[in-house]
C-alpha positions in Angstrom: 103.4 30.4 45.9 100.3 31.9 47.5 100.9 35.2 45.7 101.2 33.5 42.4 97.9 31.7 43.0 96.2 34.9 44.1 97.3 36.7 40.9 96.0 33.8 38.8 92.7 34.0 40.6 92.5 37.7 40.0 93.3 37.2 36.3 90.6 34.6 36.0 88.1 36.8 37.7 88.8 39.6 35.3 87.4 37.5 32.5 84.5 36.0 34.4 81.2 36.9 32.8 78.2 37.4 35.1 74.9 37.8 33.3 71.7 37.7 35.2 69.0 35.1 34.3 66.5 38.0 33.5 69.1 39.5 31.1 69.5 36.1 29.4 65.7 35.7 29.1 65.2 39.1 27.6 68.0 38.5 25.2 66.6 35.1 24.2 63.2 36.6 23.5 64.7 39.2 21.2 67.0 36.7 19.6 64.0 34.4 18.8 62.2 37.2 17.1 65.3 38.4 15.2 66.1 35.0 13.8 62.4 34.1 13.3 62.7 30.9 15.4 59.6 28.8 15.5 59.8 26.0 17.9 57.4 23.0 17.4 54.9 22.3 20.1 56.9 19.3 21.3 60.3 21.2 21.3 62.1 21.4 24.6 62.4 25.2 24.7 64.0 25.2 28.1 66.9 23.1 26.7 67.2 25.5 23.8 67.4 28.4 26.3 70.2 26.7 28.3 72.2 26.2 25.0 71.6 29.9 24.2 72.8 31.0 27.7 76.0 29.0 27.4 76.7 30.3 23.8 76.1 33.9 24.9 78.3 33.5 28.0 81.1 32.1 25.8 80.7 35.0 23.3 80.9 37.6 26.1 83.9 36.0 27.7 85.7 35.7 24.3 85.0 39.4 23.5 86.3 40.5 26.9 89.6 38.7 26.1 89.6 40.2 22.6 89.3 43.7 24.2 92.4 42.9 26.3 94.3 41.9 23.1 94.3 38.2 23.9 92.3 37.3 20.8 92.4 39.1 17.4 88.8 38.4 16.5 85.4 38.9 18.0 82.2 36.9 18.3 78.5 37.4 18.2 75.4 35.6 19.3 74.3 34.4 15.9 71.6 32.0 14.6 73.5 28.9 15.9 73.2 29.9 19.5 70.6 27.2 20.4 72.0 24.4 18.3 73.1 21.1 19.9 76.5 19.5 19.2 74.7 16.9 17.0 73.1 19.6 14.9 76.4 21.4 14.4 78.2 18.1 13.5 75.4 17.3 10.9 75.8 20.8 9.5 79.6 20.5 9.2 79.7 17.7 6.6 82.6 18.2 4.3 84.2 14.8 3.8 87.7 15.1 2.4 89.1 12.2 0.5 92.7 11.2 -0.4 94.1 12.7 -3.6 97.3 13.7 -5.3 98.2 17.3 -5.8 98.1 18.6 -9.3 101.7 18.9 -10.6 101.0 22.2 -12.4 99.7 23.7 -9.2 102.9 22.8 -7.3 105.1 24.0 -10.2 103.2 27.3 -10.7 105.2 30.4 -9.7 102.9 33.1 -8.3 103.4 36.8 -8.7 104.7 38.8 -5.8 101.3 40.5 -5.3 100.8 40.8 -1.6 97.0 41.5 -1.9 94.3 39.8 -3.9 90.6 40.3 -3.4 88.2 38.8 -6.0 85.2 40.4 -4.4 86.5 43.7 -5.7 86.9 42.3 -9.2 83.4 41.0 -9.8 84.1 37.3 -9.4 82.3 36.4 -6.2 78.6 36.0 -5.4 77.7 37.5 -2.0 75.5 36.2 0.8 75.0 32.5 -0.1 73.3 30.4 2.6 73.2 26.6 2.8 70.4 27.0 5.4 69.9 23.7 7.4 71.7 21.4 4.9 75.1 19.9 5.2 75.9 21.2 1.7 78.9 23.5 2.4 81.0 21.4 -0.1 78.5 22.3 -2.9 78.7 26.0 -2.1 82.5 26.0 -2.0 82.5 24.3 -5.4 80.1 26.7 -7.0 82.2 29.5 -5.5 85.3 28.6 -7.5 83.3 27.8 -10.6 81.3 31.1 -10.5 84.6 32.9 -10.2 86.3 31.0 -13.0 83.5 31.8 -15.4 83.4 35.5 -14.4 87.2 35.8 -14.8 86.8 34.2 -18.3 84.5 37.1 -19.2 81.3 35.1 -19.1 79.6 37.1 -16.4 79.0 36.4 -12.7 76.1 34.0 -12.6 74.8 32.0 -9.6 75.3 28.3 -10.2 73.2 25.5 -8.8 74.3 23.9 -5.5 71.0 21.9 -5.5 72.0 20.1 -8.7 75.3 19.0 -7.1 73.5 17.9 -3.9 70.8 16.0 -5.8 72.8 14.4 -8.6 76.2 13.5 -7.0 76.5 10.1 -5.2 72.8 10.3 -4.0 73.7 12.9 -1.3 70.9 14.2 0.9 70.5 17.4 2.7 71.3 16.4 6.3 73.6 15.0 7.4 74.7 15.2 3.8 78.4 15.4 3.1 80.7 15.6 0.1 83.7 17.4 -1.3 84.3 20.3 -3.6 87.1 18.4 -5.4 84.6 15.8 -6.6 82.0 18.4 -7.4 84.3 20.5 -9.6 85.5 17.3 -11.4 81.9 16.1 -11.8 81.0 19.4 -13.6 84.1 19.2 -15.7 83.4 15.6 -16.9 79.7 16.3 -17.3 80.3 19.3 -19.5 78.7 21.9 -17.4 76.4 22.9 -14.5 72.9 24.5 -14.4 72.3 28.0 -13.1 70.5 28.6 -9.8 67.6 30.2 -11.6 67.2 27.0 -13.6 67.7 24.6 -10.7 66.9 26.6 -7.5 68.3 25.8 -4.1 65.5 24.5 -1.8 67.5 23.8 1.4 66.2 20.2 1.4 66.3 16.9 -0.5 65.4 17.1 -4.2 65.3 14.8 -7.2 68.1 14.9 -9.7 66.9 16.3 -13.1 68.5 17.8 -16.2 68.0 21.5 -16.8 70.9 22.2 -19.2 74.1 23.9 -18.5 75.1 27.6 -18.3 78.7 27.3 -17.1 81.6 24.9 -17.7 85.0 24.0 -16.3 87.9 23.3 -18.5 90.6 22.4 -16.0 91.1 21.9 -12.2 94.0 22.2 -9.8 94.0 20.4 -6.5 96.6 20.8 -3.7 97.1 18.6 -0.6 98.6 20.2 2.5 100.6 22.9 0.8 99.5 26.4 1.9 102.3 28.0 -0.1 101.0 26.6 -3.4 97.5 27.9 -2.5 98.8 31.5 -3.0 99.2 30.8 -6.7 95.8 29.1 -6.9 94.0 32.1 -5.3 95.9 34.4 -7.7 94.2 32.4 -10.5 90.7 32.7 -9.0 88.4 32.0 -6.0 89.5 28.7 -4.5 87.5 26.1 -2.5 89.1 24.8 0.7 88.4 22.8 3.8 88.5 24.1 7.3 87.4 23.3 10.8 84.0 24.8 11.0 83.6 24.6 14.8 85.9 27.6 15.1 83.6 29.7 12.9 80.4 29.5 14.9 79.8 32.9 16.4 82.5 34.7 14.3 81.8 38.4 14.0 85.0 40.1 12.8 88.8 40.3 13.0 91.4 37.7 12.2 91.0 34.1 13.5 94.4 33.3 14.8 94.9 30.9 17.7 97.2 27.9 17.3 95.1 25.9 19.8 92.2 25.7 17.5 91.3 22.4 15.9 92.8 21.8 12.4 90.6 18.8 11.5 88.7 19.4 8.3 84.9 19.2 8.5 83.6 22.3 6.6 84.2 23.8 3.2 84.5 27.5 2.3 85.7 29.6 -0.7 89.0 31.6 -0.4 88.4 34.8 -2.3 91.7 36.6 -1.6 94.5 37.3 0.8 96.1 40.3 2.4 99.0 41.4 4.6 98.8 42.9 8.1 95.0 42.3 8.3 93.2 44.9 10.3 96.5 46.1 11.7 97.1 42.9 13.7 100.5 42.2 12.1 99.0 38.9 10.8 98.7 38.0 7.1 95.4 36.4 6.3 93.1 34.6 3.9 89.8 36.3 3.0 87.1 33.6 3.0 83.4 33.5 1.9 81.3 31.2 4.0 77.9 29.8 3.1 76.0 30.8 6.3 74.3 33.9 4.8 75.2 37.6 5.0 74.2 37.8 8.7 77.2 35.7 9.6 80.6 37.3 10.1 81.4 40.4 8.1 78.5 40.2 5.6 79.2 36.5 5.1 83.0 36.8 5.0 85.9 36.2 7.5 89.6 36.6 7.8 91.8 33.6 8.7 95.5 33.8 9.6 97.7 32.7 6.6 100.8 30.6 6.6 100.2 28.5 9.7 97.4 26.2 8.6 95.0 28.0 10.9 91.8 25.9 11.5 93.1 23.5 8.8 92.7 25.9 5.9 96.0 24.6 4.4 94.9 20.9 4.4 93.4 20.9 0.9 92.4 23.4 -1.9 90.7 23.2 -5.3 90.3 25.8 -8.0 88.4 25.7 -11.3 90.3 27.0 -14.3 89.9 27.6 -18.1 86.2 28.1 -18.0 
């Protein structure tokens, strides 16, 4: 018994991260400059520093375990390192609603292609950033609609998330909240959506106004809790989906694959492809584009284990078609 406990303590100590206070302070100063953080005069900077320290310790510990092969992905100290739980929760504001899967989506027989990547086929806009707004759902929706129009031969054009945020249900920037399913259907029923150049993203609350339409959606497929059917959807084009965003904070690279991670949906992303044996891990994965800018992850992208509803990615999916 004593020997077992001793081995357990040794294993725990192997992953203990000891970083000096001075090292944290130096890293915090550099991080503040890197991310152009400007704290108001009344901001509790000491509290932000403590949040940064915890985040950084967690990143170091995770990466030590990744180096030992315990995890298949790595983390980094990104722009969220000083955020409170409340701020993160306000940022993760995808609000899924009940719906019935589209029969055509369930009946569709996908090809046997084991690899799809719409970024290599000119159907994905890179590096989108929702900034401080809880508008992930709007970015996921434009992601599938931009892809649909590009695949239809109408060119890859940035569409307006701000129009969706301003004009649908009276949503506001933060805490915001909404769903890509409703957004795609709104554009379909309205007859189109404006371009970002016509209706720019301001990262804040705006007033709904009409600037015309540059892209349309002819049809939509929606799937509820059927990751197998999502393969066919992604073969048709970039697909909006819900995930648990808490697991994506700090992501740097590799394949997110841990069955202990939360599967509750609170964030929306765009699935832009899938692949086998991702990064030689033996794990099949989805390729996703996030809306946290190109400084997050691998240039704004991440790999999520496929076929096991990892972080809830199989809970719901929505694709724009016939554009």
